[in-house]
C-alpha positions in Angstrom: 0.0 0.0 0.0 1.2 3.5 -0.7 -0.4 6.8 0.3 2.4 8.8 -1.3 1.9 11.1 -4.2 4.8 13.6 -4.3 7.3 15.7 -2.6 4.9 17.2 0.0 3.7 13.7 1.0 7.2 12.4 1.4 8.0 15.5 3.6 5.0 14.7 5.8 6.0 11.1 6.1 9.5 12.1 7.2 8.0 14.3 9.9 5.6 11.5 10.8 8.4 9.1 11.5 10.4 11.7 13.4 7.4 12.3 15.5 7.1 8.6 16.3 10.7 8.6 17.5 10.3 11.7 19.6 7.3 10.2 21.3 9.4 7.1 22.0 12.1 9.3 23.5 9.5 11.0 25.7 8.3 7.6 27.1 11.9 6.5 27.7 12.6 9.7 29.6 9.5 9.3 31.7 10.4 5.8 32.6 13.6 7.1 34.2 11.5 8.8 36.9 10.9 5.4 38.5 14.7 4.9 38.9 15.7 8.5 39.6 16.9 9.7 43.0 15.1 12.6 44.8 17.9 14.9 43.5 17.4 13.7 39.9 13.6 14.0 39.6 13.5 17.7 38.7 16.0 17.2 35.8 14.2 14.2 34.5 10.8 15.9 34.6 12.4 18.9 32.7 13.7 16.5 30.1 10.3 14.9 29.7 8.7 18.4 29.2 11.3 19.3 26.6 10.9 16.1 24.6 7.1 16.4 24.7 7.4 20.0 23.4 9.6 18.8 20.6 7.1 16.1 19.7 4.3 18.8 19.6 6.5 21.0 17.3 7.1 18.1 14.9 3.3 17.3 14.9 2.4 20.9 14.1 4.9 21.0 11.2 3.4 17.8 9.7 -0.1 19.2 10.1 0.9 22.5 8.5 2.2 20.6 5.5 -0.9 18.5 5.3 -3.2 21.6 5.4 -1.1 23.1 2.6 -2.3 20.3 0.3 -0.3 17.1 1.0 -2.3 14.0 0.5 -5.8 13.7 -1.1 -8.6 14.9 1.2 -9.6 11.5 2.5 -6.1 10.3 3.2 -5.2 13.7 4.7 -8.0 13.3 7.3 -6.8 9.8 8.2 -3.2 11.0 8.6 -4.1 14.0 10.6 -6.2 11.9 13.0 -3.4 9.3 13.3 -0.6 11.8 14.2 -2.8 13.7 16.6 -3.8 10.4 18.4 -0.1 9.3 18.6 0.8 12.7 20.0 -1.6 12.0 22.9 0.8 9.3 24.0 3.6 11.8 24.7 1.0 14.1 26.3 0.1 11.3 28.7 3.8 10.6 29.4 4.2 14.3 30.4 1.1 14.0 32.6 2.6 11.0 34.4 5.8 13.0 34.9 3.9 15.9 36.3 2.0 13.6 38.7 5.3 12.4 40.2 7.2 15.7 40.1 4.6 18.4 40.9 3.0 16.4 43.6 6.3 15.3 45.1 4.9 11.8 45.0 7.0 9.4 47.1 6.4 5.9 45.6 7.0 3.2 48.3 10.1 1.1 47.5 8.0 -2.1 47.4 5.9 -0.7 44.6 8.7 0.6 42.3 9.2 -2.7 40.4 5.4 -3.0 39.9 5.2 0.5 38.4 8.2 -0.2 36.2 6.6 -3.4 35.0 3.4 -1.5 34.1 5.3 1.2 32.4 7.4 -1.3 30.4 4.2 -2.9 29.1 3.0 0.5 28.1 6.2 1.0 26.2 5.9 -2.4 24.5 2.4 -1.4 23.5 3.8 1.8 21.9 6.7 0.0 20.3 4.2 -2.3 18.5 2.2 0.8 17.4 5.5 2.4 16.2 6.3 -0.7 14.1 2.7 -0.8 12.7 3.1 2.8 11.6 6.4 2.0 9.9 4.8 -0.9 8.0 1.6 0.9 7.2 2.9 2.2 3.9 4.7 -1.0 2.9 3.2 -4.2 4.3 -0.5 -4.5 5.1 -0.3 -8.0 6.5 2.5 -7.1 8.8 0.7 -4.0 9.9 -2.4 -6.1 10.8 -0.2 -8.4 12.9 1.3 -5.5 14.8 -2.2 -4.0 15.4 -3.1 -7.2 17.1 0.1 -7.1 19.1 -0.8 -3.6 20.3 -4.1 -5.0 21.6 -2.3 -7.9 23.3 0.1 -5.7 25.2 -2.7 -3.3 26.2 -4.7 -6.2 27.7 -1.6 -7.3 29.6 -1.2 -3.8 30.9 -4.8 -3.8 32.2 -4.1 -7.0 34.2 -0.9 -5.5 35.7 -2.7 -2.3 36.5 -5.5 -4.1 38.4 -3.0 -6.1 40.4 -1.0 -3.0 41.2 -4.1 -1.2 42.5 -5.1 -4.2 44.6 -1.6 -4.3 46.1 -1.7 -0.5 46.8 -5.0 -0.8 48.8 -3.6 -3.8 50.7 -0.8 -1.7 52.1 -0.7 0.0 55.5 -0.3 3.6 54.3 -2.5 6.7 54.4 -5.6 6.8 52.2 -4.5 10.0 50.6 -1.3 8.3 49.4 -3.2 5.3 48.2 -5.4 7.5 46.1 -2.3 9.2 44.6 -0.7 5.9 43.8 -3.9 4.5 42.3 -4.1 7.6 40.0 -0.5 7.1 38.9 -1.3 3.5 38.1 -4.3 4.6 36.0 -2.3 7.2 34.1 0.6 4.8 33.3 -1.9 2.4 32.0 -3.5 5.1 29.9 -0.3 5.4 27.9 -1.1 1.9 26.5 -4.7 2.9 26.0 -3.7 5.8 23.9 -1.4 3.6 21.9 -4.4 1.3 21.2 -6.5 4.3 20.2 -3.9 5.1 17.5 -3.8 1.5 16.4 -7.6 1.7 16.0 -7.1 4.5 13.5 -4.6 2.4 11.6 -7.3 -0.3 11.4 -9.7 2.2 9.9 -7.0 3.2 7.3 -6.5 -0.4 6.4 -10.2 -1.0 6.0 -10.5 2.0 3.7 -7.5 0.8 1.7 -8.9 -2.7 1.1 -12.5 -1.5 0.5 
């Protein structure tokens, strides 16, 4: 499958792939918050904000090119929707960073590995989405397989999230902290949810292409 028609379309695709990488970098930076010392949290949160801003800038450049006439009208709408949905992944990563940094959230040591596991699954979900996007213009069958992989990892993340919340509420800590920790678990899980939202858009593009 190919949605490319000329120079502008190739420029958009170049920005699209750069945006995918920048979102990945934002996720990787956010993950470091679960390993950072108290003295490092501020610097890591600043890095996350910087990377998310760069992702936004790349997205806007791609959208500007599309609004200037890249892609036919129907394909343009699909591409705009896809890149905007992918951008919400980095937005959510920044939100997770803010939850930890701005609220000065102290995650109990016995929960750190649980949060890291949940975040790792969210990153695997995004990685599958990333690969699906890369194959979207070359290999339809491979893209379909990767869309299913996104769903598989998202479901795994749901299970880990539920177990983490159960563990949180079984701990002998203040209720206010339990609520903060539960919200953090929800938001980390939402990274995978947003990746799945983007994969749903890919499915729509594939359906239109084969119609």
